[in-house]
N, C-alpha and C positions, 0 to 999 in steps of 0.2 A: 608616453610614459616614462618618463626617467625611472633610471634604478634606484630604488631604496638604497644599496648600501655606496653608491657615489653621491648623491646629493643630500639625503637627509640620512637620520639613523632609522632603522627596523622598527617597528610597533615592540618588539620583545624588547630592544634595549630601551627605548622611551619608558616602556612599562618597568623598567628597572628589575628585570626577571633573572634568575639564574641562567647563565648560556647554556647551562647541561639540557635546561627544559626543552622536552618536544613535543610537541602533537597536543599546543594548546588549541583551545576551541573559543573562537570568536563568532558573536552573532552582532550585527549592527542594527538597529530598530529606528525608524523613524519616529515621530509623534502619536501617532495611531497603533504602535505597537507592532505595525508588519516589518519583516526584514526589509531589507533595503539594499543588498549588496551589488546587485547588478544597476540599482539607479544610482548608486553611490560612485560605481566604476565609470559610467556614464557622464556624470556632472560635474563632476570634478574640475579643479581648474590645477594646473600643478603648484600655483601659489595661494590657493584656499588653506588654509590654517585652522585646526580644529584643536579646542583646549577641552579636557575632560577632565572631570573630578569623580573620585569615590563619593558614590549617593548617600551625603546626611553621614559620610564616614561609615559607614556600616562595616560590620563585620563579615567577614564571607559565610556565605551559607554551603552548607555540606548538601550534595547530591549523591544519591545513591540509584547507580542505573545497573542493570543485568542487561546481558546479550545470552543467546541461545548458542550452545556448545555441543553438540552433539544432542545426548539425555541429560545435560549439566548446565546449571547457569553457571557465567563469570559473571563475578562482582564489579564494580568499578565505582571507586570513591572521588568523586570532584569537588575543588572549590569555588565557589560564583562568588566574583565579583560585580559589582554594578558601576559603572560610571556614567554621570551625564552630562551632556556637552554646555560649556560653560555659559553664562546668559551674557559674556563679552565676545563671543561668537558670534560673525557675520552669518554666517552657513544657516541652514534650518535644522531645528531642535534634533539632535539625535542622543539615541543610548546606547552604548556601546558595553554589553556583556561579555566577561572573559571568563571562562573556565580552566584550570588548571588541574594536573594530578592531586590527588590528596595529600602525596608525599614532598609534594613541593616544599622546599626547603624554605623559601622567603617569601615573604607579602608582595605585591606589585607597588608601585610608586600609587602616594593618595592624588596626586596630578601630575599631569603630562600633557605637552602640546605635540601635534603632529600633522604635517602636512597631507593633503587630501590625497595625493597622487601615492605615497607612502602606504596611508592605512589602505586604498582601495587593491594596491598590489599586494601589500600583506597579506590580504582575504584570501589571494590565490598562491601563498609560500607553500610548498610540500609541506611546513612544519605547524602549519595552520589551518585547523580544519575547522569547518562551518558548524555551528551551534545548532543543534536539532531544536526544530519548534515541535516536538515530543508530543505528536498526535498519535501513535502507534506504537504499538511492541510486540514481540514476538515475529517479525516480517522483514528480517534482516537481509534474509535471500534475497527476498522479494525486491526489496528497497536496491537492495546492491543492482541487480536485474535492470530498475527502471533507469537509474543514474547512469548507468553506462549507454541506455537509450540516447538520455538526454546529451551525454556528453561526447558520443559515437562522434567524429570527425574524420570522415574517411579520403578527405582531400586530396590529403598528401600522399595517401596510396593510390593515387589515380582512381578511387571509388567514389560512388555515389552515398551518402548516408541514406538510413531506413527513415521512410516518411510516418509509417504509423508503428503501432503495437498494441496488442490485444492483453486485456487482463478479463482471467476465466477463472471463476469460482463462486461457491455459495455465496447468498445475501448475507452481510453482516460481518465479512471475515475480511475487511479493511481497506478493499479497492480502493474505494473513494478518498478514503482518507488519505492512504498513501501517497496518490495523486497530488493532495492539495500539500502537505509537507513535503515531497520532494521537491516541488515547484517552488515552493516556500524557500526553501532551506538555500536551493541552486540560484535561483532567479529573483528572490526580493517580491517573488507577487505572484498570485493565485492564475490558475488557468482560466481561459473561457469554456464556460462550461453549456454542455447541452444535454438535456435529459430527454432521451427517445421518444417517449410518447407525448413529452408537451410540444414536439416540433411539429406532430401530425396536423393537417388540416384537411377541411372537410372543401377548402378552395380550390380550385384547380392552379395548379403552379406556385402554392403559398409555399409549400412545405419545403420545395427545392428553393425559394427565394431566401425564407427563415435560415436555412443551412448555408447558403453564398453568403447572407449575411456576417453567419456566427464565425466563419471561416475568416473572412477579411478581418473582423476581430480581434481575432486572434494572429493575425499576422500583425497587427498594430499594436497589438498588447505588449506588457511588459516582460512575462514567461515566455512569449511566443509558443504556448503551449493551448491546445484544443483539444478537452476531455469531453467524449459522447459518453454519457452514462447509458447503461441499459440500451444499447446500439441495437440488439436484436428486435426492436419496437420499429425500426425505421431501414432494415437491411436485411432481412428476411430472404430466403431463398428462392429468385424468380422461376416459377413453372406454369405450366399449363392453367393450374390455377388462382395462379397471383393476378390480383386486379392489376390494372394498367396503369393507376395511380403510384403504385409500391415499385412496380419498375423503374418507372420514372427516377422516384426518388431514389433507388438504389443505382441506379444509370448515374444520377448526378453526382452521388457520394464517390463514385469511382471516377468522375472527371476530376475533382476538386482533388482527390488522394494521389493520381498519378499524372494530372494535365499537367500543360505548358505551367501552369503558375506554380504547379508544386513542386517544379525543378530549380526555382530561385533561390537567393539567397534566404532570403526574409521569408521562406515558404513557414508556416507553422508545424511545429511536430505535434501528430496526433496521435492521443490514446485512448482507446475506448475499453469500454468494461461490460461483461455478460455474464449471466448464468446459463444462457441457452444458446452454445458456440454452435451447436449442431444445425439449430435454424439459420446461420448467417447465410449469406451468398457466399458462394465457391469463390465467386471473383475476387472477393474482400480481401480471401485470406491468403493469397500467392504474396511471394516476396515482391516487394516495392510498392504495397499499399499496407496493409495490417499484418502482414506475413503470416506463416505458417510455424512460427515458434511462439504461442501466447506464453506471458508470466501467470503460473499456475498458483492460485489461493486455494486453501483447504481448511476444514476444521482443525485448529490449533491442537495439537497434541500436549500432554499430561506437561512436559517440561516447557512450550511454548504457552500454556494457560497458566503458569506458575509466572512467567516473564509477564504476561499482562496483568493478572492481580496485583502483580509488583509495583507496573508502571502506574495505575491508577490509584493504588496506596500511598505513591510516591508523590502523588500529584495533591493528593489531599495534605499529606504530612508538611509539604512545602508553601502550601497555600494562607494567605493573611490569617482565617479563622480557621483552619480546617485544624483537628487533633486525632488523632490515635491512642488505643489505647495501648496496655504494654504487650500484649502480646502482637499486634499489629505492627506495634513502632519495631520490634524485634525483628518482625517478618521483611521489614522495609531496610534496616540497616545491617545486617546479617542473615541473609535471605538460605546461605547456605545451611545453615544450622536450625532452620525454622521448618520444624513439623507441621506447623499448623499451615504452611504453603504448600506440602504435600498434600495434606487432608482436603483442601479445599481446590485444588486442581482435579485430584481424584474425584468430588461430590462434584465438580463441574464437567464432567465427560461429556463431550459431543456440544457445547458452549462453544459458540462463538465470541469474537472481540466483543461484538457489540452487546451481546448476552452478558456479559460479564462486568462492561460500562454500564448496562442497564441494573443490575444485580445489585452495583456501590452506589448509583446514583438513587435506587429507591433506598438504600440502607442508610445513607446520609440525609435523606428526606425525612424519614421517621424520627433520628435523633435530635433532627435541627429543632431550635426553640424560636417563638416567633420573637421578633425584636430584635435590638444590636447587642443584647449582653453575651456573658460568657457561655460560648456553647460548650455542651459536655462532649467526651470524647466518643468516636467511634469506635464502637467494640467488634470484637471477634464474633460473639456470641451472635450479634444481627445481623453480621455479614453471614454467617453461617445460616441463620436463619431464613433468611432471603433466597439461597441457595436452595435450602430444603424445601421449599414451597415451590420451588420448579422442578423438583427431582421424580423421575417415575417411580411408580409402586406396581410394575407389572411382575411379568414372569409367574413365580411361585404362587403370587394369589390369587390368582384370574382362574376364575371355577364360577358352576353355574350355568344356567341356559342362556343368560346377557353375561358377556365378557367386560368387567368396567374396573376403572383403577378410581382410585379415592377421590382425585380431584376430578371436577365437571370436565376439565376440558383435557383430559389425557385420555388415554386408552379407553376405546368405544368398541361396541360389536353389538350391532341390532340381534334382537331372538331370530333365528330360522334366516338370517343373512350370511352372507359370502363373501363380506369386506369390512374390514376393520380400519379406521383412522386411528392412528399415534401419531403425538405431538414428535416435533424435529428432535428432540433430546432422546427419545430411543434409543437403547442401544440395536445392534443386530441379534445379539444374543437373545437380548427381552424378546425380538421378535418371535425366534426359535421358539420361545416357549411360549407365547401365544398360539401359535402353529400347533406343537405338541399339545395343548389343554383344547384348542377346537375338535382335533383329531379324537381325544380320548371322549367328545362328547358325542362326535356324530358319526364315528366309525370303532370306537373303543379299541384303538390303537395309537401307540406313540410313533410309529414309522411314518414320516413326513418327507416328501418332497421339495427340498427347500430351493427356492430359486432367486437369488437377487438382482436386481439389476435398477442403473440410473435411468429414472425414466425419460430424458432426452438421449438416451440413446434410442429410444424407438421412433425418432423422427429420420427419417432416409431424406435422398437427393429429390424426391419427388412423391405425389401424392401414392401410387404404386407401390414404392418401397416401402413407405410409414406403415402402410395396412400389412405386407408380409412381416414387417419386422414386430409388429402388434401380435399377431398371429401366431406366429412364431414362439415368443414370449409366453402366452397362455395356452400353447398346446401340450397336450398332457394325454400319455396314451397308458400309463403303468396304473396297476391296480391300488396303488396306495395315493391317497390326497396327494393335491401340490399345493403349495402355499408359494407365493409370486410376492416378492417384496418389492415395492417401487417406490425408490427414495426421488424427492425433489418433483414428484408429480404434482406438486403445486404449484410449480412455475410453469408448469406446460398447460395447467387447467387456466392460470392466470394470463396466458399468450393466446388464447384458443379462440379471443374474440376480435384479434388483429394479425396473428399468424395462421394462413390456411395451413400449414402440415402441423399444427400442434392443433388443431380444431381437427383436421381429421385422425389424430390418434385419440383424443377423446372421444371422438365418435366411434371408433372400431374398439376404443375401450368396451364402451358400454355394448357394443353387439356382443364382444367374446366375455362378456359377463353373464350376458343372456341365456349362452349357449352351455356355459359351463356346470360340471357336476356340482351337485350340492353340498360335496363335503370339501371341495377345495375352496382356496380363502386367496384373498388380495389385501394385503397389507400396504399402506402407504402413507407419506407423511401429511399434515394435513393440518395449519397453524389455525388458531381460533380467526374466525373472520374471515377466511380464505374459501373462494368456491370451493365445492365439494362434489365427488360423483354420487350421485340420487337417481338408480333406474330400478323400476319396479319393485323386484324382490331385495333390492340392495337398499336396506332402508339405513341410513346413516345417524346415529343420536346426536344432535348438535347441541 
């Protein structure tokens, strides 16, 4: 491909941008709205000429974005311009989206022509950055790590590039959306996706065949990326209790990850996600396969929750029909000065990105009116109302023979039982208050031994190790009652019908509960509709 400085004027020159302008963002989308950077680079000829015109001579649209920097948000303002491909052009219809910093002194040209090779090479220029597809927010560190994985090319250093990488974290923290966004930005296409549970088949050899087929599709796809969601469903640890079929499926996956075909230039990069990394076969997690350095996702901090709220509110603000009231508009355009963002982020403690999106979807659904008429603006009070509906009212309000929160799907404790189910948003401090209240009821004391564990940590390398870990977690010889707080237990229970180690863990938990003193207490997370623990004297109110 020819050098744009030698044969053609560069993109910035064609746009008549000020020479001092750096860091512009450019996105090229096809007629279906997909980013098409790689497709453009691979398909254009040197002589292809593109003519772009400002869409309907529209004024620039101001875009407000924030990024997390430590405990604060950095606010950026961008001017977005839309250019449609002229109908006289011979190439396929494209739309060019240009963003320049808000302080940019001059507007770009209304119309310009550019050769295909120049446009394609301009997208790889250090001063031109790809336009984000804006699927996620608050995940800048994870996104940078994933981009490095995709873009790493160690051939020049005499080393092989990494075949795969694991994304690890609770549900709803943006693992899948981040993969989609990054692939769309870098490659102009979505990854080939496998959902772990969906690939399982009762027919001998069918799961392995489907796995090989998906690897081949990824090899031939535009992104050359294979994404395996919920990999724990198909790649659990092989042990004496494993079924032969499960072991064969894991073996097939290992061959595809580092076999002969995996060393070719067109081998797909593999990204896998899980919230149960402890049950994965250790052979998957060695270097050369998924590696032992996963990209970790967590429930967002207060600052990250502010960024996520800002992200979705900005999406509403710039949409064709969306509108925000004065408080929300102020939060979007001047986030550093918004007390409302601080308060709503604090109220949403424990929320994931998916939870925050769900709150705003519910709020918009409530205010929208039928028909195509003028829609009322989304108000700050409506958003706060939907957050309040999900808040927990635990802790100091818990008393009496039955511990119960105000909402039916929140904290519940059966009379004379020693297990309590709490919603995922309940904090550890609230759990400590629940334990203290229970101790006052049973032993007339506030002294409680509080022990907190992630339930997946109970899963060992084999059946024996798993049983030992569960027994150790429940073991207690102190005279004061024990409160064991198990987070993420619902994910282990969900996996128990297909993961032998998870099944052993749940079975052993049942056994330990039956042996427990009556004044001990198990607190665990359980969402509505999720399987729950229920054994004899452990009566959970559904």
